[in-house]
PDB file of N, CA, C and O in Angstrom:
ATOM      1  N   MET A   1      10.636 -15.944 -16.256  1.00  0.00           N
ATOM      2  CA  MET A   1      10.103 -14.548 -16.167  1.00  0.00           C
ATOM      3  C   MET A   1      10.243 -14.100 -17.673  1.00  0.00           C
ATOM      4  O   MET A   1      10.936 -14.672 -18.514  1.00  0.00           O
ATOM      5  N   LEU A   2       9.423 -12.917 -17.879  1.00  0.00           N
ATOM      6  CA  LEU A   2       9.167 -12.452 -19.071  1.00  0.00           C
ATOM      7  C   LEU A   2      10.411 -11.738 -19.302  1.00  0.00           C
ATOM      8  O   LEU A   2      10.991 -11.214 -18.351  1.00  0.00           O
ATOM      9  N   VAL A   3      10.992 -11.653 -20.800  1.00  0.00           N
ATOM     10  CA  VAL A   3      11.932 -10.889 -21.039  1.00  0.00           C
ATOM     11  C   VAL A   3      11.941  -9.446 -20.995  1.00  0.00           C
ATOM     12  O   VAL A   3      12.907  -8.722 -20.754  1.00  0.00           O
ATOM     13  N   GLY A   4      10.432  -9.022 -21.327  1.00  0.00           N
ATOM     14  CA  GLY A   4      10.269  -7.514 -21.204  1.00  0.00           C
ATOM     15  C   GLY A   4      10.552  -6.864 -19.689  1.00  0.00           C
ATOM     16  O   GLY A   4      10.925  -5.714 -19.456  1.00  0.00           O
ATOM     17  N   MET A   5      10.232  -8.062 -18.602  1.00  0.00           N
ATOM     18  CA  MET A   5      10.178  -7.454 -17.293  1.00  0.00           C
ATOM     19  C   MET A   5      11.496  -7.465 -16.756  1.00  0.00           C
ATOM     20  O   MET A   5      11.774  -6.700 -15.833  1.00  0.00           O
ATOM     21  N   ARG A   6      12.420  -8.321 -17.275  1.00  0.00           N
ATOM     22  CA  ARG A   6      13.730  -8.610 -16.898  1.00  0.00           C
ATOM     23  C   ARG A   6      14.778  -7.166 -16.516  1.00  0.00           C
ATOM     24  O   ARG A   6      15.575  -7.244 -15.582  1.00  0.00           O
ATOM     25  N   ARG A   7      14.663  -5.950 -17.310  1.00  0.00           N
ATOM     26  CA  ARG A   7      15.303  -4.938 -17.139  1.00  0.00           C
ATOM     27  C   ARG A   7      14.739  -3.956 -15.981  1.00  0.00           C
ATOM     28  O   ARG A   7      15.513  -3.258 -15.326  1.00  0.00           O
ATOM     29  N   PRO A   8      13.280  -3.949 -15.763  1.00  0.00           N
ATOM     30  CA  PRO A   8      12.884  -3.028 -14.726  1.00  0.00           C
ATOM     31  C   PRO A   8      13.096  -3.939 -13.350  1.00  0.00           C
ATOM     32  O   PRO A   8      13.654  -3.268 -12.482  1.00  0.00           O
ATOM     33  N   VAL A   9      12.824  -5.161 -12.974  1.00  0.00           N
ATOM     34  CA  VAL A   9      13.308  -5.829 -12.069  1.00  0.00           C
ATOM     35  C   VAL A   9      14.684  -5.756 -11.748  1.00  0.00           C
ATOM     36  O   VAL A   9      14.893  -5.321 -10.615  1.00  0.00           O
ATOM     37  N   ILE A  10      15.696  -6.056 -12.419  1.00  0.00           N
ATOM     38  CA  ILE A  10      17.034  -5.830 -12.069  1.00  0.00           C
ATOM     39  C   ILE A  10      17.357  -4.175 -11.801  1.00  0.00           C
ATOM     40  O   ILE A  10      18.258  -3.918 -11.002  1.00  0.00           O
ATOM     41  N   LEU A  11      16.672  -3.115 -12.421  1.00  0.00           N
ATOM     42  CA  LEU A  11      16.643  -1.628 -12.292  1.00  0.00           C
ATOM     43  C   LEU A  11      16.294  -1.626 -10.510  1.00  0.00           C
ATOM     44  O   LEU A  11      16.937  -1.107  -9.597  1.00  0.00           O
ATOM     45  N   VAL A  12      15.163  -2.337 -10.483  1.00  0.00           N
ATOM     46  CA  VAL A  12      14.573  -1.862  -9.081  1.00  0.00           C
ATOM     47  C   VAL A  12      15.373  -2.314  -8.030  1.00  0.00           C
ATOM     48  O   VAL A  12      15.481  -1.673  -6.985  1.00  0.00           O
ATOM     49  N   GLY A  13      16.086  -3.644  -8.286  1.00  0.00           N
ATOM     50  CA  GLY A  13      16.815  -4.245  -7.277  1.00  0.00           C
ATOM     51  C   GLY A  13      18.053  -3.305  -7.187  1.00  0.00           C
ATOM     52  O   GLY A  13      18.275  -2.858  -6.062  1.00  0.00           O
ATOM     53  N   VAL A  14      18.950  -2.908  -8.253  1.00  0.00           N
ATOM     54  CA  VAL A  14      20.022  -1.932  -7.999  1.00  0.00           C
ATOM     55  C   VAL A  14      19.810  -0.799  -7.214  1.00  0.00           C
ATOM     56  O   VAL A  14      20.509  -0.445  -6.265  1.00  0.00           O
ATOM     57  N   LEU A  15      18.452  -0.044  -7.810  1.00  0.00           N
ATOM     58  CA  LEU A  15      18.204   1.013  -6.832  1.00  0.00           C
ATOM     59  C   LEU A  15      17.735   0.528  -5.430  1.00  0.00           C
ATOM     60  O   LEU A  15      17.864   1.348  -4.521  1.00  0.00           O
ATOM     61  N   LEU A  16      17.313  -0.448  -5.184  1.00  0.00           N
ATOM     62  CA  LEU A  16      16.798  -0.687  -3.875  1.00  0.00           C
ATOM     63  C   LEU A  16      18.161  -0.894  -2.942  1.00  0.00           C
ATOM     64  O   LEU A  16      18.230  -0.436  -1.802  1.00  0.00           O
ATOM     65  N   SER A  17      19.289  -1.680  -3.604  1.00  0.00           N
ATOM     66  CA  SER A  17      20.258  -1.703  -2.795  1.00  0.00           C
ATOM     67  C   SER A  17      21.235  -0.559  -2.607  1.00  0.00           C
ATOM     68  O   SER A  17      22.039  -0.449  -1.682  1.00  0.00           O
ATOM     69  N   LEU A  18      21.030   0.360  -3.719  1.00  0.00           N
ATOM     70  CA  LEU A  18      21.768   1.585  -3.573  1.00  0.00           C
ATOM     71  C   LEU A  18      21.166   2.753  -2.364  1.00  0.00           C
ATOM     72  O   LEU A  18      21.826   3.588  -1.746  1.00  0.00           O
ATOM     73  N   LEU A  19      19.968   2.525  -2.303  1.00  0.00           N
ATOM     74  CA  LEU A  19      19.069   3.162  -1.359  1.00  0.00           C
ATOM     75  C   LEU A  19      19.349   2.804   0.038  1.00  0.00           C
ATOM     76  O   LEU A  19      19.667   3.614   0.909  1.00  0.00           O
ATOM     77  N   VAL A  20      19.208   1.504   0.197  1.00  0.00           N
ATOM     78  CA  VAL A  20      19.679   1.221   1.524  1.00  0.00           C
ATOM     79  C   VAL A  20      20.690   1.438   2.066  1.00  0.00           C
ATOM     80  O   VAL A  20      20.737   1.808   3.239  1.00  0.00           O
ATOM     81  N   LEU A  21      22.135   1.178   1.028  1.00  0.00           N
ATOM     82  CA  LEU A  21      23.161   1.507   1.391  1.00  0.00           C
ATOM     83  C   LEU A  21      23.415   3.084   1.762  1.00  0.00           C
ATOM     84  O   LEU A  21      24.082   3.394   2.748  1.00  0.00           O
ATOM     85  N   CYS A  22      22.763   4.152   0.795  1.00  0.00           N
ATOM     86  CA  CYS A  22      22.778   5.367   1.263  1.00  0.00           C
ATOM     87  C   CYS A  22      22.290   5.544   2.558  1.00  0.00           C
ATOM     88  O   CYS A  22      23.001   6.081   3.407  1.00  0.00           O
ATOM     89  N   ALA A  23      21.039   5.115   2.840  1.00  0.00           N
ATOM     90  CA  ALA A  23      20.340   5.379   3.894  1.00  0.00           C
ATOM     91  C   ALA A  23      21.194   4.929   5.326  1.00  0.00           C
ATOM     92  O   ALA A  23      21.059   5.569   6.369  1.00  0.00           O
ATOM     93  N   GLY A  24      21.924   3.952   5.230  1.00  0.00           N
ATOM     94  CA  GLY A  24      22.950   3.526   6.266  1.00  0.00           C
ATOM     95  C   GLY A  24      23.906   4.672   6.157  1.00  0.00           C
ATOM     96  O   GLY A  24      23.745   5.273   7.218  1.00  0.00           O
ATOM     97  N   ALA A  25      24.777   5.281   5.485  1.00  0.00           N
ATOM     98  CA  ALA A  25      25.586   5.979   5.314  1.00  0.00           C
ATOM     99  C   ALA A  25      25.255   7.473   5.731  1.00  0.00           C
ATOM    100  O   ALA A  25      26.242   8.180   5.931  1.00  0.00           O
ATOM    101  N   TYR A  26      24.267   7.933   5.858  1.00  0.00           N
ATOM    102  CA  TYR A  26      23.539   8.983   6.090  1.00  0.00           C
ATOM    103  C   TYR A  26      23.159   9.053   7.548  1.00  0.00           C
ATOM    104  O   TYR A  26      22.852  10.080   8.153  1.00  0.00           O
ATOM    105  N   GLY A  27      23.235   7.525   8.154  1.00  0.00           N
ATOM    106  CA  GLY A  27      22.853   7.473   9.658  1.00  0.00           C
ATOM    107  C   GLY A  27      21.345   7.503  10.004  1.00  0.00           C
ATOM    108  O   GLY A  27      20.987   8.242  10.921  1.00  0.00           O
ATOM    109  N   GLN A  28      20.388   6.716   9.304  1.00  0.00           N
ATOM    110  CA  GLN A  28      18.948   7.055   9.260  1.00  0.00           C
ATOM    111  C   GLN A  28      18.716   5.469   9.820  1.00  0.00           C
ATOM    112  O   GLN A  28      18.130   4.691   9.067  1.00  0.00           O
ATOM    113  N   PRO A  29      19.175   5.000  11.134  1.00  0.00           N
ATOM    114  CA  PRO A  29      18.436   4.137  11.898  1.00  0.00           C
ATOM    115  C   PRO A  29      16.827   4.140  11.996  1.00  0.00           C
ATOM    116  O   PRO A  29      16.233   5.184  12.262  1.00  0.00           O
ATOM    117  N   GLY A  30      16.202   3.024  11.788  1.00  0.00           N
ATOM    118  CA  GLY A  30      14.968   3.223  12.131  1.00  0.00           C
ATOM    119  C   GLY A  30      13.963   3.835  10.788  1.00  0.00           C
ATOM    120  O   GLY A  30      12.751   4.049  10.815  1.00  0.00           O
ATOM    121  N   GLY A  31      14.913   4.023   9.656  1.00  0.00           N
ATOM    122  CA  GLY A  31      14.226   4.284   8.329  1.00  0.00           C
ATOM    123  C   GLY A  31      13.622   5.376   8.161  1.00  0.00           C
ATOM    124  O   GLY A  31      14.070   6.343   8.779  1.00  0.00           O
ATOM    125  N   GLY A  32      12.533   5.553   7.361  1.00  0.00           N
ATOM    126  CA  GLY A  32      11.657   6.775   7.061  1.00  0.00           C
ATOM    127  C   GLY A  32      11.447   6.320   5.807  1.00  0.00           C
ATOM    128  O   GLY A  32      11.712   5.195   5.383  1.00  0.00           O
ATOM    129  N   ASP A  33      10.745   7.636   4.963  1.00  0.00           N
ATOM    130  CA  ASP A  33      10.074   7.588   3.514  1.00  0.00           C
ATOM    131  C   ASP A  33      11.562   7.501   2.674  1.00  0.00           C
ATOM    132  O   ASP A  33      12.631   7.953   3.085  1.00  0.00           O
ATOM    133  N   ILE A  34      11.344   6.849   1.488  1.00  0.00           N
ATOM    134  CA  ILE A  34      12.253   6.817   0.586  1.00  0.00           C
ATOM    135  C   ILE A  34      11.277   7.082  -0.515  1.00  0.00           C
ATOM    136  O   ILE A  34      10.216   6.472  -0.654  1.00  0.00           O
ATOM    137  N   ARG A  35      11.815   8.249  -1.454  1.00  0.00           N
ATOM    138  CA  ARG A  35      10.902   8.495  -2.672  1.00  0.00           C
ATOM    139  C   ARG A  35      11.916   8.269  -3.677  1.00  0.00           C
ATOM    140  O   ARG A  35      13.094   8.628  -3.674  1.00  0.00           O
ATOM    141  N   LEU A  36      11.242   7.595  -4.561  1.00  0.00           N
ATOM    142  CA  LEU A  36      11.473   6.769  -5.763  1.00  0.00           C
ATOM    143  C   LEU A  36      10.966   7.828  -6.910  1.00  0.00           C
ATOM    144  O   LEU A  36       9.765   7.932  -7.160  1.00  0.00           O
ATOM    145  N   GLY A  37      11.836   8.509  -7.506  1.00  0.00           N
ATOM    146  CA  GLY A  37      11.547   9.420  -8.600  1.00  0.00           C
ATOM    147  C   GLY A  37      11.390   8.267 -10.138  1.00  0.00           C
ATOM    148  O   GLY A  37      12.143   7.385 -10.552  1.00  0.00           O
ATOM    149  N   VAL A  38      10.185   8.749 -10.610  1.00  0.00           N
ATOM    150  CA  VAL A  38       9.990   7.713 -11.773  1.00  0.00           C
ATOM    151  C   VAL A  38       9.382   8.837 -13.050  1.00  0.00           C
ATOM    152  O   VAL A  38       8.331   9.476 -13.089  1.00  0.00           O
ATOM    153  N   LEU A  39      10.432   8.763 -13.948  1.00  0.00           N
ATOM    154  CA  LEU A  39       9.905   9.485 -15.324  1.00  0.00           C
ATOM    155  C   LEU A  39       8.559   9.191 -15.520  1.00  0.00           C
ATOM    156  O   LEU A  39       8.426   7.968 -15.465  1.00  0.00           O
ATOM    157  N   ALA A  40       7.470   9.770 -15.729  1.00  0.00           N
ATOM    158  CA  ALA A  40       6.137   9.908 -16.002  1.00  0.00           C
ATOM    159  C   ALA A  40       5.793  10.158 -17.481  1.00  0.00           C
ATOM    160  O   ALA A  40       5.068  11.087 -17.835  1.00  0.00           O
ATOM    161  N   LYS A  41       6.328   9.320 -18.279  1.00  0.00           N
ATOM    162  CA  LYS A  41       6.293   9.618 -19.623  1.00  0.00           C
ATOM    163  C   LYS A  41       4.713   9.859 -20.163  1.00  0.00           C
ATOM    164  O   LYS A  41       4.353  10.707 -20.980  1.00  0.00           O
ATOM    165  N   ARG A  42       3.999   9.011 -19.571  1.00  0.00           N
ATOM    166  CA  ARG A  42       2.431   8.918 -19.995  1.00  0.00           C
ATOM    167  C   ARG A  42       1.610   9.460 -19.157  1.00  0.00           C
ATOM    168  O   ARG A  42       0.390   9.315 -19.234  1.00  0.00           O
ATOM    169  N   GLY A  43       2.291  10.247 -18.133  1.00  0.00           N
ATOM    170  CA  GLY A  43       1.126  11.093 -17.449  1.00  0.00           C
ATOM    171  C   GLY A  43       1.484  10.394 -15.797  1.00  0.00           C
ATOM    172  O   GLY A  43       2.038   9.312 -15.605  1.00  0.00           O
ATOM    173  N   LYS A  44       1.051  11.236 -14.866  1.00  0.00           N
ATOM    174  CA  LYS A  44       1.166  11.111 -13.314  1.00  0.00           C
ATOM    175  C   LYS A  44       0.367   9.967 -13.086  1.00  0.00           C
ATOM    176  O   LYS A  44       0.875   9.017 -12.490  1.00  0.00           O
ATOM    177  N   GLU A  45      -0.724   9.917 -13.442  1.00  0.00           N
ATOM    178  CA  GLU A  45      -1.746   8.970 -13.129  1.00  0.00           C
ATOM    179  C   GLU A  45      -1.351   7.448 -13.366  1.00  0.00           C
ATOM    180  O   GLU A  45      -1.196   6.558 -12.530  1.00  0.00           O
ATOM    181  N   GLN A  46      -1.236   7.411 -14.744  1.00  0.00           N
ATOM    182  CA  GLN A  46      -0.526   6.159 -15.333  1.00  0.00           C
ATOM    183  C   GLN A  46       0.849   5.586 -14.496  1.00  0.00           C
ATOM    184  O   GLN A  46       1.061   4.430 -14.129  1.00  0.00           O
ATOM    185  N   CYS A  47       1.713   6.797 -14.320  1.00  0.00           N
ATOM    186  CA  CYS A  47       3.074   6.219 -13.504  1.00  0.00           C
ATOM    187  C   CYS A  47       2.721   5.610 -12.229  1.00  0.00           C
ATOM    188  O   CYS A  47       3.457   4.730 -11.783  1.00  0.00           O
ATOM    189  N   HIS A  48       1.412   6.068 -11.425  1.00  0.00           N
ATOM    190  CA  HIS A  48       1.228   5.690 -10.069  1.00  0.00           C
ATOM    191  C   HIS A  48       0.374   4.249 -10.476  1.00  0.00           C
ATOM    192  O   HIS A  48       0.576   3.284  -9.739  1.00  0.00           O
ATOM    193  N   ALA A  49      -0.322   4.126 -11.323  1.00  0.00           N
ATOM    194  CA  ALA A  49      -0.757   2.714 -11.634  1.00  0.00           C
ATOM    195  C   ALA A  49       0.036   1.712 -11.667  1.00  0.00           C
ATOM    196  O   ALA A  49      -0.106   0.577 -11.214  1.00  0.00           O
ATOM    197  N   GLN A  50       1.200   2.372 -12.441  1.00  0.00           N
ATOM    198  CA  GLN A  50       2.322   1.338 -13.113  1.00  0.00           C
ATOM    199  C   GLN A  50       3.186   0.968 -12.062  1.00  0.00           C
ATOM    200  O   GLN A  50       3.619  -0.185 -12.041  1.00  0.00           O
ATOM    201  N   TRP A  51       3.545   1.890 -11.064  1.00  0.00           N
ATOM    202  CA  TRP A  51       4.628   1.869  -9.825  1.00  0.00           C
ATOM    203  C   TRP A  51       3.960   1.748  -8.463  1.00  0.00           C
ATOM    204  O   TRP A  51       4.756   1.340  -7.618  1.00  0.00           O
ATOM    205  N   ASP A  52       2.995   1.931  -8.097  1.00  0.00           N
ATOM    206  CA  ASP A  52       2.645   2.010  -7.001  1.00  0.00           C
ATOM    207  C   ASP A  52       2.659   0.552  -6.088  1.00  0.00           C
ATOM    208  O   ASP A  52       2.906   0.488  -4.883  1.00  0.00           O
ATOM    209  N   ALA A  53       2.347  -0.529  -6.939  1.00  0.00           N
ATOM    210  CA  ALA A  53       2.491  -1.876  -6.356  1.00  0.00           C
ATOM    211  C   ALA A  53       3.674  -2.088  -6.015  1.00  0.00           C
ATOM    212  O   ALA A  53       3.859  -2.756  -4.997  1.00  0.00           O
ATOM    213  N   THR A  54       4.708  -1.626  -6.701  1.00  0.00           N
ATOM    214  CA  THR A  54       6.337  -1.805  -6.415  1.00  0.00           C
ATOM    215  C   THR A  54       6.646  -1.266  -4.940  1.00  0.00           C
ATOM    216  O   THR A  54       7.188  -1.870  -4.015  1.00  0.00           O
ATOM    217  N   ALA A  55       6.197  -0.086  -4.976  1.00  0.00           N
ATOM    218  CA  ALA A  55       6.395   0.802  -3.868  1.00  0.00           C
ATOM    219  C   ALA A  55       5.844   0.092  -2.649  1.00  0.00           C
ATOM    220  O   ALA A  55       6.543  -0.045  -1.645  1.00  0.00           O
ATOM    221  N   ALA A  56       4.832  -0.277  -2.706  1.00  0.00           N
ATOM    222  CA  ALA A  56       4.177  -0.987  -1.558  1.00  0.00           C
ATOM    223  C   ALA A  56       4.723  -2.400  -1.356  1.00  0.00           C
ATOM    224  O   ALA A  56       4.728  -2.908  -0.235  1.00  0.00           O
ATOM    225  N   TYR A  57       5.215  -3.084  -2.517  1.00  0.00           N
ATOM    226  CA  TYR A  57       5.891  -4.391  -2.131  1.00  0.00           C
ATOM    227  C   TYR A  57       6.853  -4.237  -1.424  1.00  0.00           C
ATOM    228  O   TYR A  57       7.022  -4.961  -0.443  1.00  0.00           O
ATOM    229  N   LEU A  58       7.902  -3.036  -1.831  1.00  0.00           N
ATOM    230  CA  LEU A  58       9.322  -2.509  -1.223  1.00  0.00           C
ATOM    231  C   LEU A  58       8.903  -2.633   0.258  1.00  0.00           C
ATOM    232  O   LEU A  58       9.309  -3.490   1.042  1.00  0.00           O
ATOM    233  N   SER A  59       7.775  -1.361   0.588  1.00  0.00           N
ATOM    234  CA  SER A  59       7.391  -1.071   2.051  1.00  0.00           C
ATOM    235  C   SER A  59       7.350  -2.408   2.721  1.00  0.00           C
ATOM    236  O   SER A  59       7.947  -2.569   3.785  1.00  0.00           O
ATOM    237  N   GLU A  60       6.609  -3.471   2.097  1.00  0.00           N
ATOM    238  CA  GLU A  60       6.413  -4.640   2.823  1.00  0.00           C
ATOM    239  C   GLU A  60       7.798  -5.512   3.310  1.00  0.00           C
ATOM    240  O   GLU A  60       7.941  -6.044   4.411  1.00  0.00           O
ATOM    241  N   ARG A  61       8.639  -5.509   2.342  1.00  0.00           N
ATOM    242  CA  ARG A  61       9.979  -6.321   2.460  1.00  0.00           C
ATOM    243  C   ARG A  61      10.970  -5.573   3.177  1.00  0.00           C
ATOM    244  O   ARG A  61      11.687  -6.273   3.891  1.00  0.00           O
ATOM    245  N   VAL A  62      11.196  -4.397   3.184  1.00  0.00           N
ATOM    246  CA  VAL A  62      12.291  -3.696   3.722  1.00  0.00           C
ATOM    247  C   VAL A  62      11.848  -3.014   4.960  1.00  0.00           C
ATOM    248  O   VAL A  62      11.261  -1.945   4.795  1.00  0.00           O
ATOM    249  N   PRO A  63      12.039  -3.478   6.286  1.00  0.00           N
ATOM    250  CA  PRO A  63      11.581  -3.140   7.501  1.00  0.00           C
ATOM    251  C   PRO A  63      11.778  -1.692   7.887  1.00  0.00           C
ATOM    252  O   PRO A  63      12.914  -1.304   7.612  1.00  0.00           O
ATOM    253  N   GLY A  64      11.072  -0.864   8.394  1.00  0.00           N
ATOM    254  CA  GLY A  64      11.415   0.227   8.943  1.00  0.00           C
ATOM    255  C   GLY A  64      11.549   1.461   7.798  1.00  0.00           C
ATOM    256  O   GLY A  64      11.984   2.581   8.068  1.00  0.00           O
ATOM    257  N   TYR A  65      11.119   1.060   6.559  1.00  0.00           N
ATOM    258  CA  TYR A  65      11.110   2.019   5.391  1.00  0.00           C
ATOM    259  C   TYR A  65       9.655   2.065   4.509  1.00  0.00           C
ATOM    260  O   TYR A  65       9.161   1.036   4.048  1.00  0.00           O
ATOM    261  N   ARG A  66       9.175   3.117   4.379  1.00  0.00           N
ATOM    262  CA  ARG A  66       8.163   3.394   3.303  1.00  0.00           C
ATOM    263  C   ARG A  66       8.472   4.123   1.942  1.00  0.00           C
ATOM    264  O   ARG A  66       8.851   5.288   1.826  1.00  0.00           O
ATOM    265  N   PHE A  67       8.234   3.192   0.910  1.00  0.00           N
ATOM    266  CA  PHE A  67       8.475   3.592  -0.323  1.00  0.00           C
ATOM    267  C   PHE A  67       7.537   4.491  -0.819  1.00  0.00           C
ATOM    268  O   PHE A  67       6.376   4.424  -0.416  1.00  0.00           O
ATOM    269  N   VAL A  68       7.856   5.270  -1.588  1.00  0.00           N
ATOM    270  CA  VAL A  68       6.918   6.453  -2.213  1.00  0.00           C
ATOM    271  C   VAL A  68       7.246   6.538  -3.683  1.00  0.00           C
ATOM    272  O   VAL A  68       8.428   6.549  -4.028  1.00  0.00           O
ATOM    273  N   ILE A  69       6.281   6.598  -4.562  1.00  0.00           N
ATOM    274  CA  ILE A  69       6.617   6.946  -6.108  1.00  0.00           C
ATOM    275  C   ILE A  69       6.375   8.266  -5.991  1.00  0.00           C
ATOM    276  O   ILE A  69       5.435   8.672  -5.308  1.00  0.00           O
ATOM    277  N   VAL A  70       7.346   9.227  -6.764  1.00  0.00           N
ATOM    278  CA  VAL A  70       7.062  10.437  -7.083  1.00  0.00           C
ATOM    279  C   VAL A  70       7.273  10.535  -8.624  1.00  0.00           C
ATOM    280  O   VAL A  70       8.393  10.574  -9.132  1.00  0.00           O
ATOM    281  N   PRO A  71       6.164  10.570  -9.290  1.00  0.00           N
ATOM    282  CA  PRO A  71       6.206  10.807 -10.726  1.00  0.00           C
ATOM    283  C   PRO A  71       6.611  12.079 -10.968  1.00  0.00           C
ATOM    284  O   PRO A  71       6.326  13.082 -10.315  1.00  0.00           O
ATOM    285  N   LEU A  72       7.400  11.980 -12.095  1.00  0.00           N
ATOM    286  CA  LEU A  72       8.166  13.583 -12.575  1.00  0.00           C
ATOM    287  C   LEU A  72       7.936  13.515 -14.069  1.00  0.00           C
ATOM    288  O   LEU A  72       7.821  12.513 -14.774  1.00  0.00           O
ATOM    289  N   ASN A  73       7.888  14.983 -14.449  1.00  0.00           N
ATOM    290  CA  ASN A  73       7.856  15.039 -15.779  1.00  0.00           C
ATOM    291  C   ASN A  73       9.286  15.426 -16.358  1.00  0.00           C
ATOM    292  O   ASN A  73      10.077  15.721 -15.462  1.00  0.00           O
ATOM    293  N   PHE A  74       9.673  15.476 -17.328  1.00  0.00           N
ATOM    294  CA  PHE A  74      11.062  15.788 -17.998  1.00  0.00           C
ATOM    295  C   PHE A  74      11.462  17.133 -17.338  1.00  0.00           C
ATOM    296  O   PHE A  74      12.580  17.147 -16.824  1.00  0.00           O
ATOM    297  N   ASP A  75      10.854  18.062 -17.285  1.00  0.00           N
ATOM    298  CA  ASP A  75      11.415  19.038 -16.412  1.00  0.00           C
ATOM    299  C   ASP A  75      11.865  19.417 -15.188  1.00  0.00           C
ATOM    300  O   ASP A  75      12.602  20.357 -14.887  1.00  0.00           O
ATOM    301  N   GLU A  76      11.066  18.144 -14.150  1.00  0.00           N
ATOM    302  CA  GLU A  76      11.111  18.240 -12.912  1.00  0.00           C
ATOM    303  C   GLU A  76      12.228  17.316 -12.640  1.00  0.00           C
ATOM    304  O   GLU A  76      12.695  17.317 -11.501  1.00  0.00           O
ATOM    305  N   VAL A  77      12.677  16.595 -13.458  1.00  0.00           N
ATOM    306  CA  VAL A  77      13.958  15.411 -12.960  1.00  0.00           C
ATOM    307  C   VAL A  77      14.997  16.066 -12.509  1.00  0.00           C
ATOM    308  O   VAL A  77      15.303  15.826 -11.341  1.00  0.00           O
ATOM    309  N   ALA A  78      15.895  17.140 -13.331  1.00  0.00           N
ATOM    310  CA  ALA A  78      16.917  17.597 -12.726  1.00  0.00           C
ATOM    311  C   ALA A  78      16.747  18.421 -11.337  1.00  0.00           C
ATOM    312  O   ALA A  78      17.499  18.220 -10.384  1.00  0.00           O
ATOM    313  N   PRO A  79      15.479  19.555 -11.304  1.00  0.00           N
ATOM    314  CA  PRO A  79      15.752  20.075  -9.991  1.00  0.00           C
ATOM    315  C   PRO A  79      15.223  19.076  -8.685  1.00  0.00           C
ATOM    316  O   PRO A  79      15.365  19.429  -7.515  1.00  0.00           O
ATOM    317  N   ALA A  80      14.581  17.752  -9.093  1.00  0.00           N
ATOM    318  CA  ALA A  80      14.377  16.774  -7.981  1.00  0.00           C
ATOM    319  C   ALA A  80      15.740  16.110  -7.584  1.00  0.00           C
ATOM    320  O   ALA A  80      16.115  15.775  -6.461  1.00  0.00           O
ATOM    321  N   VAL A  81      16.385  16.005  -8.784  1.00  0.00           N
ATOM    322  CA  VAL A  81      18.050  15.305  -8.491  1.00  0.00           C
ATOM    323  C   VAL A  81      18.574  16.012  -7.415  1.00  0.00           C
ATOM    324  O   VAL A  81      18.883  15.548  -6.318  1.00  0.00           O
ATOM    325  N   ALA A  82      18.665  17.327  -7.846  1.00  0.00           N
ATOM    326  CA  ALA A  82      19.470  18.240  -7.102  1.00  0.00           C
ATOM    327  C   ALA A  82      19.118  18.648  -5.843  1.00  0.00           C
ATOM    328  O   ALA A  82      19.835  19.437  -5.227  1.00  0.00           O
TER     329      ALA A  82
END
């Protein structure tokens, strides 16, 4: 595995684990959409180009859930988390 890819892969794994645990805690059997906010430092189109494949992969691998990338600029992060 490339050294530069190790950190994003670990981060996605941790986030996926937390999302599945949170979905279970909120009683969402059967799944639904899981929105993944991504800081779009280079623009929203570039963010989708870089992360949509990850969302598609997760959607295929986690039954009952559809993962959607939500590109956010710096000003949108705090309101999206709230």
